[in-house]
C-alpha angles and dihedrals in degrees: 000000000000117000117233127220114194128188128181119205104266115248118235117253104229099084154359113286127235128229092266091059089049096053091042096071123333102054100049090043087054093051091050091047092051090047096052091046090050086055091057099257126140109247136188111196113187134181136150144176116270102225111170135086138056098300090064092048090049096047090048090051090049089051091047094239139117110267094240092052093046091051093050092050092049093049086059092051094046091048091049090053095044087052089050091053088049093242101175099211115166086214133003103201140179129243090217091066123121088243091060094042093054093043096048090049087048094051090047089052094048092048091051092049089053093050093250096119121075127189105224129189103216141171115243133179116263121197112217092192094052092036092225144089106263118232115232095262092055096062117082133189147120116315111240090213105050105006096244107162098210100051116145123229093254103041142354109242088203100056098011092230115157110243144183117220094245087060093070123101115229095001121200136178112267086206102059102001088240120153091197092110130144134185115247132181121248135158121241141167120252128200104228095226091158088072089057097047097105092043093050094044089052091049094049090048089055091061099084095164100053117118114267088239093060099045094042091057093045093050092047090059092042094054108024114115109326091355129240109001134203112266131216111241101182133065138192095248137122097220117068144054107324113240110258135149101235105300091340133092116251111227113233094016095086113142093015129110135204118272111264090238091059099051098034101074091043087064087074087070094038093048088056089052089049088053090057090047091052090050091049090243127145126246093272091070093063097031092060086066096047111022117074088199088056100051104284090121090097094048122108107207117205125184126198122201147139116264092256088068097048096091095059096043093046098042120010100038093043089047087055095048095043094041092058089067088218127125099259122151116259121211113267100195131016114199106198128186137207121227133293107220124200123237100313097330141033134295110263127194093190095050095040088239116156137008121300125204096257093046092048092057092048090059107041137357118276095254093068091055093041095053095047094047098046094045090051099035111154098241103141100017141358114294128209129220114218126170093230091056093044092052094047093047092051095043097044100035107032104024102031102034109027105020095041094049089051092047097047095048100043095044093046091048091050091049097048107025107015129245096314136081106272125238125218137069128051134250115260142175093309094057091043091053093051092047089052091050096047090045092057091045093044091055090051092045093052091047090052092049091051089050090048090236090147098170092055089044093056091048091052091046089055091050089054089052090048090052088064095049092049090048090052093047090051096044096047098196089182091063095034092055090072097057104018114023091168092061091042087057093053090051093052092045088054092045092051089053088051089055088055092050095046089053092054096047091045095055096098091057112029103019095167092056090046090055093048093049096046089048089053090048092050093238111099091157095058110149134215110289098247086153104041097189089054091046091055094053099040092109103068127197111287095026109139125235138164133222109254124221118261104301098203126018115210116250108237126221089248094051093048091050090051094051093044088055095045094055101037090104132225 
């Protein structure tokens, strides 16, 4: 079976992320990783914190802490929250690691050896008020392309056009707001992406199965204006990977660091090496995932990210990998996502608008959030979080359909047959019909999960849950028990096996509920139903079970109103 390497876009270190960030990369990646593991595949699921660059320096200064100390503390926060959302990373690394430092410097050396690095004397904006050169992202102004007044110096978030800071109209410092800016000369390294344009174009063209969102963004960056431009990969900053050419100093680059967007994707590789180090394994353990000369030929590499990260993952990072002329594994599939908006607007950290990961876990268990987000994942267009929709989805899908089925079946069985799977009776046409329906839907569900069509997959899973409810309503074991207790026993035995099946299938989406149900069913090690008939008879007569606590409490109108008011923002 093909091994699956999964990377989620690495979150920036400078703050706690909101639900839109979570559904834009990490959470769907986790659902896919859990599914592939459940199917018996070997999975390496990697993420990390992105720790370099000006935002980290500024956030640390605001907190009154050295930047290294601040990043270490924020890594702990983000790790705790990822654990809280049950994100099943094999390793959650740090881009400030020694592994990433060495690999970044190695790639820079390889690119230079292959004539893909140019030293460029360029004019950059210097802020007198801030006493520093301003990185692209910390210069704001009006976009010359669309007129958006809060465009950044590297890219306009409104029209996505790639920019240089000097392109902006009425530029200002995003640090201090000062317009007392001047252009000064400084020397930097550029990745000569333009030399890779044809190769990148052919590579993207070969990816016929990529989402339209991914390829359209990549093609736009390749073909807009003059096409793919060379990209600066160094900055005048203190915090970051020092500029070296492999192990050697780089004359003229003293005091400079690599641009965060050069070293951050390399951390995917470095974090896998960090995983091997943490396990006490040698380099061959991580190289078999990343080096095609070390066994990575049978790896399928899937990346998850929001659409704003697509240009760097389809162009700059592949240019780095290809340009090294070394046998590194290239991504096979990029699953990109649109944006999740919040209740008629956007999430806003500064205005306290929207729900952030730490707040979400204070309010409700992670399964509530996981289910809503994954069933509304913005795959084909932007999605919108509203409290009415959230309440309806939790109450109908989780409480009424899944939770109610588990509760009714287990409580009825305990009352009439005790806490064990009842014997007696035989399965008939009704059970065969449900099995046939589930078999059809299960095949569709598996196909959707393999294709990473998560929204469709959650809809199919809900339909599988509904099939059990409709079966139970039609069979009416509570009425049948009075006239034919043997047949009622058969119905309940079948329903208990449905509960076990539902728990297994639901694992990628609501893992805590899955664990609770399987524990109650006395079968924590339940495997994926490759043989559906066997799965629906796995709990044999006499097998003990317990009645679980309420799986999902309904969200009341009052509770919804309180949450809506709390997170409306200033």
